[in-house]
KOLKE-434295 format. One record per atom (N, C-alpha, C): residue in one letter; x, y, z. Coordinates in steps of 0.1 Angstrom, whole numbers, plus 5000, padded with zeros to 4 digits. Example, Ala and Ser with C-alpha at 12.3 -4.5 7.8 and 13.67 -1.06 7.14 Angstrom:
# KOLKE-434295
A513249435078
A512349555078
A513249675078
S512849785071
S513749895071
S512950005079
This chain:
# KOLKE-434295
M904883665127
M906083665133
M905883605148
K906683525152
K906483455165
K907283535175
G906583575187
G907183635197
G907783535207
P908683585216
P909183485226
P908183435236
A907083525238
A906083475249
A904883395243
A905083385230
A903883315223
A903883165227
I902583115230
I902482975235
I901882895222
P902382785220
P901882705208
P900382675212
A899582665202
A898182635203
A897982505208
R898782405205
R898582265210
R898882255226
L899882325230
L900182335244
L899082385252
L898482505247
L897482575253
L896182475256
C895882415245
C894682315246
C894982205257
T896182165257
T896482055267
T896382105280
A896782225283
A896782285297
A895382315301
L894482355292
L893082375295
L892382255298
L892782135292
L892082015295
L892581955308
A893781985313
A894281935324
A893782005337
V893282125336
V892882205347
V891682125355
P890682085349
P889582005356
P890081885364
L891081815358
L891581705365
L892281725377
L893081845376
L893881885388
L892881935399
L891782005396
L890882045406
L890181925413
S889781825405
S889181695410
S890181625420
G891381625416
G892381555425
G892581625438
C892481755438
C892581835450
C891381805460
E890181805454
E889081775462
E889081635468
D889581525461
D889781395466
D890781395476
A891781465475
A892881465485
A892481535498
G891481625497
G891081695510
G889981615517
R889481515511
R888381435518
R888981325526
P888581305539
P889181195547
P888681065541
E889680965542
E889380835537
E888180765544
D888080785557
D887080725565
D885780805567
A885680915559
A884381005560
A883280925554
P882080915560
P880980845554
P880380915543
S879780835534
S879280885522
S877980965526
E877381035517
E876081105519
E874981005521
A874980905513
A873880795514
A873980725528
A875280705532
A875380635546
A874980735556
A875380865555
A874980965565
A873580975566
A872780955555
A871380985555
A870680865563
E871280745563
E870680635570
E870780645586
E871780715590
E872080725605
E871080825611
P870680805624
P869780895631
P870281035631
A869481135629
A869881275629
A870381305643
D869781265654
D870081295667
D870181175675
A871081175685
A871181055694
A870081035703
S869281145706
S868081135715
S866981055707
E866981065693
E865880985686
E866180835687
A867480795686
A867780655688
A867480605702
S867680695712
S867380645725
S865880625727
E865080725722
E863580715723
E863080585716
A863680555704
A863280435697
A863480315706
S864680305712
S865080185720
S864080185732
E863680305739
E862780285750
E861380235745
D860980275733
D859680225728
D859680075727
I860780025722
I860879875721
I860779815734
V861479865745
V861479805758
V860079805764
K859379915762
K858079925767
K857079835762
K857179805747
K856379715741
K856579575746
S857879545749
S858179415753
S857779385767
I857579485776
I857179465790
I855679465791
I854979565785
I853479565786
I852879465776
R852279365782
R851679265773
R850179285772
A849679265760
A848279295757
A847279205764
E847779075766
E846878975773
E846678995788
V847479085794
V847279105808
V846079205810
D845079155818
D843879235821
D844179325833
T844179455831
T844379545842
T843079615847
G841979555844
G840679615847
G840379595862
P839179635867
P838879625881
P838479485884
T838879435896
T838679295901
T837279285908
E836679175908
E835379155915
E835679145930
A834679205938
A834879195952
A834679055956
P835279005968
P835178875973
P833778845977
R833278725974
R831978685978
R831778665993
I830678715998
I830478696013
I829678576015
E830078496025
E829378366028
E828878366042
P827778296045
P827378286059
P828478216068
E828378236081
E829378186089
E828778126102
E829478026108
E828977966120
E830077946130
L829777966142
L830777966153
L830177876164
I831077796171
I830577706182
I831177756195
V830377796204
V830877846217
V830577736228
P831677676234
P831477566243
P831177626257
F830477546265
F830177586279
F830577476289
P830977516300
P831377416311
P830177346317
A830377236323
A829377156329
A828477236340
K827277236339
K826277306348
K826677456348
G827177506338
G827577646337
G826677726327
A826177846331
A825377926322
A826178046317
Q827378066322
Q828178166318
Q829478116310
P829778186298
P830878146290
P832178176297
D833278096296
D834478126301
D835378216291
A836578226294
A837378316285
A837578256271
E837778126270
E837878066257
E836578086249
A835478066256
A834178096248
A833878226244
L834378326253
L834178466250
L835078506238
A836278446237
A837178476226
A836578436213
I835878316213
I835278266200
I834078346197
A833278386207
A832078476204
A832578606198
E833578656202
E834078786198
E834378786183
R834578676177
R834878666162
R833778716154
V832578726160
V831378776153
V831678916148
L832378996155
L832679136151
L833379156139
A834179046136
A835079066123
A834578986112
A833478906113
A832878826103
A832378916092
P832778886079
P832278966068
P830778976067
A830078856069
A828678866069
A827978956079
Y828578966091
Y828179056101
Y828479206097
L829679226092
L830079356088
L829179406077
A828679316069
A827779346058
A826279376062
G825979356075
G824679376080
G823879256082
G824479136082
G823679016083
G823178996098
P822078926099
P821578896113
P822378786120
V822178786133
V822978686141
V821978596149
T821978466148
T821178376155
T821878296165
L821478286177
L822078216188
L821278106192
R821777976190
R820977856193
R821677786205
G820977786217
G821577726228
G821277576229
H822277496233
H821977356235
H822577306249
S822077186252
S822477116265
S822676976263
D823376916273
D823376766273
D822076706277
S822076576280
S820876506284
S820576486299
R821576536307
R821476526321
R820376626326
G819376576333
G818276666338
G817076646330
S815976706334
S814676696327
S814676776315
D813776756307
D813576836294
D813476976297
A812577016307
A812377156310
A813677216315
E814377146324
E815677206329
E816677226318
N816777126309
N817677146298
N817377256289
L816077266286
L815577376278
L815977516284
A815677526297
A815977656304
A817477676304
A818277566305
A819777596307
A820277636292
S819677576282
S820177616268
S819777756265
R818677806270
R818277946269
R819178046276
R819578016288
R820378096296
R821778106289
R822277996283
R823478006277
R823478096265
A822478086257
A822278176245
A822178326249
Q821378346260
Q821178476264
Q822578536269
A823378456275
A824678506280
A825578546269
V825578476258
V826378516246
V825678646240
R824378646239
R823778766234
R824178886243
D824178886256
D824478996264
D826079036262
F826878936259
F828278966257
F828379046243
L827778996233
L827879056220
L827279206220
V826179226227
V825579356229
V826579446236
S827379406246
S828379476253
S829479516244
K829579446233
K830679476223
K830179566212
G828979596213
G828479696203
G827579626192
V827179506193
V826279446184
V824879486187
P824079546177
P822679576180
P821779466185
A821179486195
A820279376201
A819279336191
E818779426183
E817679386173
E818179306162
R819479286161
R820079206151
R820279056156
I819979036168
I820278906175
I818978836178
T818978706175
T817778616177
T818178506187
V817478486197
V817878366207
V816878256205
V817478136204
V816578016203
V817177916212
A816277856221
A816577756230
A816177616224
M817277526223
M817077396217
M817077286227
G817577316240
G817577196249
G818477086245
E818076966248
E818976846244
E818476786231
A817676856223
A817076796211
A818076776200
N819076836199
N820076826188
N821476796192
P821776686198
P823176656202
P824076646191
V825376676192
V826376646181
V827276536185
A827076476197
A827876366202
A826976276212
P827376156214
P826676076224
P826776126238
N825776126245
N825776166259
N826176036268
R826075926263
R826375796271
R827275716262
L828075636269
L828875526263
L828075406261
P828375306252
P827675186250
P827375106263
D828175126274
D827875056286
D826975126295
G826375246290
G825375316298
G826075426306
S827375436308
S827975536316
S827975666309
D828275766316
D828275906310
D829475916300
D829275976289
D830276006280
D830576156282
M831676176290
M831976316295
M832476406283
E833076346274
E833576426263
E832376466254
G831476366252
G830276386244
G829376496251
R829176486263
R828376586270
R828976726269
A830276736270
A830876866268
A830776926255
R830776846244
R830476896231
R828976926229
N828076876237
N826676916235
N826277036243
R826977076252
R826877196260
R827477316251
R826677386243
R827177476234
R826177586230
V826677676224
V825777786217
V826277806203
E825477776193
E825777786179
E825477936175
I826377996169
I826278136164
I826178126149
A825078156144
A824878166128
A824878306124
I825778346115
I825778486110
I825378466095
D824178506092
D823578496079
D823878626070
L823578596058
L823778716048
L822678826051
P822878946047
P821779046049
P820679016041
Q819479036047
Q818279006039
Q817879126030
V817679106017
V817379216008
V815879226008
P815279336011
P813879356010
P813279345996
P812179275995
P811579265981
P811179395975
E811279405963
E811079525956
E809579545955
K809179665958
K807779705957
K807279705943
P806079645940
P805579655926
P805279795922
Q805579835911
Q805279975906
Q803879985901
V803180075908
V801780095904
V801580205893
P800980175882
P801080275871
P800080395876
E800780505872
E800080635875
E798780645867
K797680705874
K796480725867
K796580845858
P795980835846
P796080955837
P795381065844
A795881185842
A795181305847
A793881325839
S792781345847
S791381375841
S791281515836
């Protein structure tokens, strides 16, 4: 006997089959259309800081180049140095210009490294050989005294009198008259600042075996 609330078996089966479809439609309706998929979300960085760090690494690699050598550089090579101190005619004392040139010794790299200083005095050809030799010595000694007053140790200075033996310019013109410019160039003191002398190594003597 069929009751008023009885549901036909065919309608019941149809309703049961439609339930999953309705639930699926509700889930799709609740998802935003522009929401990224799980696969796309997995490809994005988990944190914005990670993306920033990756960008900084790329910048650093592009700035720091492997071929640039950042190692220590070699010290500049020290070379011997020579200065020319001029002297006035018949003068044994240097003037202000000559003293300014002589004072350059104090800043010369070879001198600062401990190199010796040699002063060679010269004269022009006016006068006898003995007079010119004595004049050249007085000029070299005057430069020595000035350097010592500036703090140069006297034991590092050697004075050599050359007289008129090594002119750098003619003392006379072709007509036999005096070459005043040439004589002025010959009255000079040459300052040679050499490299420090390295003492020779002492030979090692083998020790005698204990008896």
